[in-house]
N, C-alpha and C positions, 0 to 999 in steps of 0.2 A: 504493499498498500503507502504510496507517497503521502508526501507532507499537502498537498492539495487536496489529493482524495481524502485527507484525512482532518483537511478542514471543513467540505464539504461535508462529508461524517456529521462532524461535529456539530454544523447546525443544524442538520435533518433532528439526531438527534437529541439537539436542546426543545427542537418545536414539540416533538414526539412525544417528551417527559413532561412537558406542561400539559400536553391535551390530555394523558395517561392523568396526570396528577386532578387536573379537573373532574375527567370523570369519573374517578375515584370516591372525590368528594362528595359530587352530586350524591352518587349512589349510596354513601354513608347515610347523608342528613335525611337521604328518602327514606331508608331502611328505618332511621331513628324515629321520623314523623309520620308512617306507618304503626310502628311501636305506640306512640304519643297520640293518637287520632287527631294528628293535623299534618300528613305527610305534606298536603301544597307548600303551608309555610315553611317547614324544613325543606325542600325541594328548591325553592327560590332563596331561602338562607345560603343554602348548600351551592347552591349554580353563583349567588354575589361573590361569598367568601373564594369562592373556587379561582374567580376570575381576580379578584382582587391580590389574593397571593400568588397566582402564575404570571397576569402581566406587571405584578410589585415583586416577583424575583427577577425581574430580567432587569429590570429600569434601576431597580434599590439593591440586588444582593451586593454590590460593591460594599455598600454603605451599611449594609448591616452587618455581611463580615467583619470590616473594618472594627466594629463596634464590638460584636462579642467578644473578638481577640483582642479589646484594649491597646491597640496599635494607633497612634498618633502621628502628626504628620514629622517628617526626619528635616531640618534646615540644613541647607546647605553650610554653615558656618559650623554646628555644632558635631554634625558628620560626613565632613570632606569628603573623607574616604569612598564611604558609603556612595555618594554623589556622584563622586567622577568616573567612577567604576561604572557604575549604570549608565552612566551620560554615554562614554566611551562604545560601551558593549552595545548602545541602543543603533548605535550610528555604527557599526558591526553589521548589525541585523538588520539594519536598513527598516529600523523603526518609531516610531519618536519616543520621546522620554517619558517613562510611565513615572506618576507621582511615587513618592516615596514616602514609607510610612517605619516605625520600628517600634516593638513592641519591650517594654522593662523589663527582661526575664534574663536569667542565668543559662537558661536552657537556648540552646543550639538551634535554630530553625531557621526558617522563611517559608513564603509560597505568593503569589500572586492570582490578583480577582480584577473584577472587569468585564465587561460583556463586551468589548472589541480593544484592538491595538488605540485606538484615541483615548479610550476611556480607563486605560490597565492602570495597576498599582503593583507596587514590589515590595513589600514588607519584612523587617528583618530583625529577631531580638536581637537585644546586646550583648547579651551571650555569644551571637555568632559574631558579628563585626569584631569584636575582640580577641577571639580566640582563631578565625583562620586568617593565613597570609593574603596578603593583594591578591596574588594568581589564582586560589583557592576561591574567594570573595567574587572574583570575576564569574569563572566555571558556576557558583550556585545562581549571579545573577542572570549569568547567558542562562542556566535550566531553566530560570524564572520565567526569562522573558523567551526560550524555547516553546514555552505555555502559552505565554498570547500570540506567538508568531501562528502556532496550529491552532489556535483560536479553542484551546482548552479552557481560557479562563472561564469564556459562558456557559460552557455545560454545566464546569464544577463549581460554581457559584452558584448557580439555579439548584443543583442537586443540595447544597449546602442550604438553604433556606428551605428548601420541600422538604425535606428531613426534617430538619429543626421545627418545622410549621405542623407536619405529621405528628411529632415525638410530645408538641403541646396540644393538639387539640386530642390527642388519645387519652393526653393525661386528662384533660377536662373533661373528656366523658366518662371515663373511671371513676372520676371524682363526683358526679351526677348522678349516675347510677348506682355510686355507693352510697349515697345518702336521699335520693331521690326513687331512683328508680326502682331498688328491690320492696319497696312498698307502693307504688304507682301512687299518681297524683293527689289521688281523695285518703291514703295511708289505711283504707279500707280491704283494698285489694291485692292479691300478693303478686307476684312477679309473674308476668303470662313468659308462654311458653317463646313470644316474638321478642319478647326484651330481655328473655334471657338468651337467644340465640344473637342479637348483640352487644349486650354485656361480653359474652366470649368474644365477639368478633372483634371490639374495640379496644380487649386484653391483648388475644392472640396476634390479628390478622394484621391491624396496623400497625404495631410495630416490628412483625416481619415485611411489609411493603417497606417500609422506613428500609430497613438494612437492605433488603432487594435493591430498592434506588441506589444506596451509596456505593454498593457492590458495582451496580452497573459504572460505576467509571472507570473503564474496566484498567487495569495496571500496566497495560500496552502504551499507555499516554505519558508515564513515567518514564519506559524506556522512549521513547521518541522523542521525547523535553531533553533527556539525558542524550541521545544520541543530537538534537539539535543545539544545544550547549556547548560541543564539543568539535562543533561543525562549525560553531562561532567565536571560537576562542580557538581552536588550532591545540586545545590543549587538553585531553582527556586524561591523563593522567591525574591535572589538577580536581577536577570534578572526584574523581576515585576518591583523592585524598580529601576533600570536602567531606565526600560520606560518608569514610572511616571514621574522622573526627566526627558528626553532626550526630552520626546510630549509635557511637561510644560515650556520650554524655549522659547520665545518671538521672539527668536533671529533667523530670518532662513536662510539658508546657501548661501550666496552672490555666490561660485562659483556653486554650481547646478544649473542644468538646467532639462528641463525639457525631454531629452536623458537621463539624468542620474540620475536620480530621486528615480526609480526603485531597486539599489541599495543599498540606505543607510538604516540602522534599523529604522531608522524613518523619515517619510515625512520632505523633506529640505525644503517645505516653509511654511509648518504650522506656525502660533504662536500660538500656546496652545487654550486651549479649543476645547470642541467635534466638531465633525464634522455632520454635518446636514446628512441623510439618501441620498439624490442625492450625495452630495461630495464620501460619503463611498463607494458609488456603483461604481464611476469612478474612487476612488482611487487605485493606484500602492500597494497600504499597506493595513492590516485589520487594523480595532479600535484596538484603546491600550487599549481602555477597555476590549475590548471584550481577547485581550493576555494577560492583565493582567491575568484575571478571569481564563482563562486556568488553566495559570504559579500559580498559587494559590490554585488552586484543585487539583493539581501534588502532 
């Protein structure tokens, strides 16, 4: 698959994902309405909610990601090395200069977000900026701009918002059914079969859907971004060295969550060491050892 076909594929998948999200939420709220005896009202609410979340995730996903990760704008004066590296790599990649953000954390990590190259953002932790050499920082920024160049940021940012929304709605529905749904509205009738099914649906199916959406962010995107970053810098060994340092850091990123973990260059929850085969299978990131091996062979 070429980079251009990957870009087209990312755009198509983004639209499909938003459409699936809307249909899923309309269906869920319609079933809730049937259980509560007001299916039309819940259907309209579900439709409006899905439209708001779907289109909102497209236009404002980058702002929501930055807010949830606690990233703040990076000034050129304070983070001169970060700024000049991003400036040089942007020129080499033929991309507009992204906005730069910094997360105050000793953990080592970075991510890119935004809906297109003109609205791209690259964020890094202070721990990463302090620990990497300039060549390694160039490699990390090139990797993130690889995501920008390949339009991974659009799909990944939308996934981040939609998964977060699914989790919030699931939690709200669980609490609502726990306090009100189990006894019904009039406190006299017990939980009916439809309500019971809906209760189980919200507990088990919605989190599974959220996980499947997150895993839909193919780990091949990380390999492609690694290759694109190495192509930009012509220095794959620098990225390999940076990945080793980042993955071996024992400090987790506290502002990361299950909704945005796939955005980062390395798993923000990992505390160093090799992952088990089972953990690697369900991880949003490919094994660092495999990424390093491929980079070494370039």
